DRENVO-784164 format. One record per residue (C-alpha): x, y, z. Coordinates in steps of 0.05 Angstrom, whole numbers, plus 5000, padded with zeros to 4 digits. Example, Ala and Ser with C-alpha at 12.3 -4.5 7.8 and 13.67 -1.06 7.14 Angstrom:
BEGIN
524649105156/527349795143/
***
This chain:
BEGIN
500050005000/502850684979/504551165036/500451825034/504252445012/504152915073/505053535029/499153344985/495053155046/496153835078/494754195012/488153825007/486454015079/487754745065/483354715002/477654405044/478554945097/478055485044/471655175016/468755105086/470255835103/466556065040/460555635060/460655895132/461056615108/455356515058/450556085099/452856105171/455655545213/449055185229/446055255159/452354965126/452454215120/458353755109/455053605041/455654355024/462954345042/464153705002/460954024941/464854674951/471454294954/469753824897/470153194940/465652614956/462952575027/467251965040/473552325019/471752945059/471052525122/478152255112/480552965126/475553255175/470352885216/465753485231/464454225220/467154335290/473754015269/474054485209/473155095254/478354845303/483354735246/482055415217/482955745286/489455345297/492155595230/490756315249/493856215318/500155925289/500856505240/500257005298/505156615341/510256625284/509657375276/510157485351/516457045354/519657485300/517558115339/520757845403/527757805374/527658375323/532358955330/527059355293/520859115330/516259655303/517559435231/515658725250/509658965290/507359385231/507658785184/503758355233/498458895243/497758985168/496858235156/492058155216/487758755197/487358565124/484457905148/480058195203/477258745159/475258255103/467558235107/467357475095/472457345150/468757815196/462257425186/465856765201/469257075262/462657295291/459456625276/465056255310/464756705371/457356585378/458255835369/463955825420/459156115472/454655505463/459754955448/464354795507/469654435465/470155005415/469855525470/475555185508/479855135445/478855875428/480556075499/486855655497/488855975430/487556665458/491756515520/497456255477/497456885434/496957365493/502156975532/507056985473/505857725461/506857885535/513457505534/515557845470/514058535498/518058365561/523858135518/523658785479/523159175545/529458815571/532959035506/530459755519/526659775453/519859815487/517860255545/519659885609/514260215652/508659925609/505259305639/506758795585/500858335601/495658905597/498859175534/498658485501/491258395519/489459075492/493258975426/489758305415/482958605433/484159185387/485858735328/480158245340/475058795353/476159075284/472558485252/465958815273/467959455238/468459075172/460958955174/459359675192/464459995146/465459525087/469960025050/475060065106/482260145084/486259625122/492959965105/490660635133/487960295196/494459905205/498660525196/494460915246/494460345296/502060275290/503061025300/498860995363/502360375389/509160685375/507261295416/505260835474/510860315468/517060705450/521860805508/
***
């Protein structure tokens, strides 16, 4: 029996996640069926279930992908000698995603579902704690290097930065023509004023 190709397997998983996200944005979490996702990804139901066993698993995988992207950016920020350049790039990428109306609809759907679904709620809390913990540690590392204001409470600053980024997903629905670049530049300017030593 031929061994599965892990690169091809992961590529197929990402294609399924992309199809699921389109379905969730269009129809909502509860109105989307696994059959809708199978159709959207061009797979049979049997093949779809080889990759994901439920809609919940799709949401958890999507959230884990976003968490890992944030953790990678935070790790780069922690060690950079030009932390505000790295912070600006992370803000731009995050806001471009958060201010996308389709992503905003999914984000609000997932938040609502997490309030009712203990497994999903626990996973999202764990992801949030991982991101805030990593950002707190990164800010402290930059404070020790005297590149970030040492008097600033790193844990509170990390929580506020995360809340600021995530809260902007609601703006995408109220202001669909938002310019993510302008928002990121303004946010970075405000953060620099607060974080610079």
